[in-house]
N, C-alpha and C positions, 0 to 999 in steps of 0.2 A: 666289657662291651655290652651294650643294651641293643635290643632290636624290637620291632613291632611286627605283628602279623595281623591280617584282617580275616574275618570269618567270610568264607566264600560259599559255604553251604552248611546245612544243618541235618543231623540225623533225625529221621522219623521212624520210630520203632515201637513195638508193643512192650518192650522191656524198659522200665523206668528206674530200676535199681541194678547196680553192678553185681549180679550174682556170678560166681566164678565159672560155671560150666554150662554146656549145652547151647552154645551160641548159634549153631546151625538150625535150631528149632524156631528161631525168631525171623519174622519177616522184617526187612529193613529197607528204607528208602533214604537216599541222600538227595536232598532238595536244595537247588541253587538259591542263594540269596537274591533279592530283587535286583541288586546292582550288577550281578554277573549275567552277561548275555547268554542266551540259549546256545549260541554257536560255540561256547566253550566245551560243549559235549560232542561236537561234530567229530566223527571218525571213531568214537569210542566203541561203536558196535562191532568193529573189526577185532576187538580184543576180548579175551575170556576172563581176565583178572585185572584187578585194580589195587594199587597201593594207596591207602588213605592215611593222611596225617591229620591228627585232631588234637584238640586241647581238652585235657581231663578237667572239665569245668566243675564236676561234682566231686572230685577227689579231695581227700583231706590234705590241706596244705599245712604241714607242720612248721613250727617256729624255726626248727633246724632240720636240715636234710638228713635222713637216715641213710648213710652211705653203704651200710652192710646190714644184712638181716637174713633170717631163715625164710625162704619162700613160703608164703601163706602161714608163717609162724609155726610150721611143722618141725618138731624136734628131731625127726629122723632125717631131715634134709640139712645139708651143710649151710653154715653162715657164708653168704656170698655177697659181693659188692653189687651196688645198684646197676652197674653196667653189665652184670652177668645175669640179669633177670629182666622180666618185662612187666613189672609191677606198675600199676597206675599212678602211685604216689611217687612222682619223679621230680628231679631238681627243677626242670622247666615245664612240667605238666604237659609234655608233648607225648602223644601216643602214635603208634604206627600199626596198621593192620593190613594184611593182604586178603582180599576177598574175591569171590567169584561174581562176575557180572551176570545177572539173570535177564535184565532188560534195560535198555536205555530209552528214556522217554524224552519229551520235549525239554523239560526243566528238571529232570531228576534221573537217578540211576537206582534200579532195584538190585540189591546184592544179597549174597548169602555169606555168613561167616564173619560179619562185622561185629566185633566185640566191644561195641560202644552203646551207651544208653540213649534214650530219646532226648533230644535237645542238645546233644553234643555238637559243639562247633567244629566244622571241618576247615582246615587252613590250606590244604593242598591235596591233590589227587594226581596219580601218575599211572599210566597203563604198565602192566608187567610185560617186558620184552623177554624173549627166550634168553638173551645174553645178559640180562640184569640179575639173574639168580646166581646161586653159588656156581663157581666154575671149577670146583674141585669137590671131593667127597665131603659131605656134611658131617661134622663131629659135634656131638652135644653131650651135656652132663646127663648122667643116668636119672637124677631127680627130675630133670625137665621133661623126660619122656613120661615119667609117672604123673607129673602135674598135668600133662596134656592128654592123658587117656580118655577123659570125658569132656575135654574143653569144647570141642565142636560136636 
């Protein structure tokens, strides 16, 4: 099955390269494309967090998908499948990030914690509802906690 998505917004950030850590130190704005009306952001000020779905436009697109690897290439971490990690080099180049909303402007949203670089196309955004998060205790791999120690 094939599908198409349209760019609805674009990331404006001081970070132009995908460095692995310290994403909260960057100021980041999600700016609507001209074809998207301002009313698309109406009501967003009532929310504290936003889920952002983007296209990894600057990621390396390999000839074949690497279905399993060691996260960040670190020998001390186990070889895990692509669906057990959040690497930017993905089968469909789609990325998901949950961010804090700092301000909603007429045609943009200022956020913190968006781990995307300047110019990244945004294909959808959704507010975080209390009931859309995990409904049971969160369990994660030990290596993922180590990976995230300096991420934000």
